[in-house]
C-alpha positions as CSV (number, residue, x, y, z in Angstrom):
1,X,26.6,9.1,-3.2
2,X,22.8,9.3,-3.3
3,X,19.8,10.6,-1.9
4,X,17.4,7.9,-0.1
5,X,14.8,9.4,-2.2
6,X,17.0,8.3,-5.3
7,X,17.3,4.9,-3.9
8,X,14.0,4.3,-3.1
9,X,13.2,5.4,-7.1
10,X,15.3,2.4,-8.1
11,X,13.6,-0.8,-9.0
12,X,15.1,-3.7,-7.0
13,X,14.4,-6.6,-7.4
14,X,12.3,-9.1,-4.9
15,X,12.6,-12.5,-4.3
16,X,9.7,-14.2,-2.8
17,X,9.8,-18.1,-1.7
18,X,6.7,-20.1,-0.3
19,X,7.8,-21.4,3.5
20,X,6.4,-25.1,3.2
21,X,7.0,-26.2,6.3
22,X,6.1,-23.4,8.3
23,X,3.4,-21.5,5.5
24,X,3.7,-18.3,4.2
25,X,6.3,-16.4,2.3
26,X,9.5,-15.2,2.7
27,X,11.0,-11.9,0.9
28,X,14.7,-10.4,0.5
29,X,15.8,-8.2,-2.1
30,X,18.9,-9.5,-3.1
31,X,21.3,-6.4,-3.6
32,X,20.4,-5.6,-0.3
33,X,22.5,-8.2,2.1
34,X,20.4,-9.0,5.1
35,X,17.5,-7.4,3.7
36,X,14.3,-9.6,4.1
37,X,11.1,-9.9,5.2
38,X,11.4,-13.7,7.6
39,X,7.3,-14.7,7.3
40,X,4.2,-13.1,6.0
41,X,1.0,-14.9,6.1
42,X,0.2,-13.8,1.9
43,X,3.1,-12.1,-0.5
44,X,0.4,-9.2,-0.8
45,X,0.8,-8.7,3.2
46,X,4.8,-9.5,2.8
47,X,5.2,-7.1,-0.2
48,X,3.2,-4.4,1.7
49,X,5.7,-4.4,4.5
50,X,9.0,-4.4,2.4
51,X,8.7,-0.7,1.2
52,X,8.9,0.6,4.8
53,X,11.6,-1.9,5.2
54,X,13.6,-0.9,2.4
55,X,13.5,2.4,3.2
56,X,14.8,2.0,7.1
57,X,17.7,-0.1,5.0
58,X,18.6,2.7,2.8
59,X,18.5,5.4,6.0
60,X,20.6,2.6,7.8
61,X,23.0,2.3,5.2
62,X,23.3,6.0,4.6
63,X,23.4,6.7,8.1
64,X,26.3,4.9,8.7
65,X,27.8,5.2,5.2
66,X,27.4,1.7,3.9
67,X,28.2,1.2,0.4
68,X,25.1,0.9,-1.1
69,X,24.7,-0.8,-4.5
70,X,22.5,-0.2,-7.2
71,X,20.2,-2.7,-8.7
72,X,20.9,-5.3,-10.8
73,X,18.8,-5.1,-14.2
74,X,15.8,-7.6,-14.0
75,X,17.4,-9.4,-16.8
76,X,20.0,-10.6,-14.8
77,X,22.8,-9.2,-17.1
């Protein structure tokens, strides 16, 4: 199993979707189940908070011995 530092150094694909009903944006990492930020007024605010949330997700997964998948290449392969 890799360390927190090793997982944080990997490039996980982030998806940002505009919430047309409520305004703002919803952000998720498809390769990290349950890892999403529900809302942010701007893309910058969302992506800024995602680093902290990603770190917290990895810490919890490592503590609970949850299998962490490595990122799928950004090219979709």
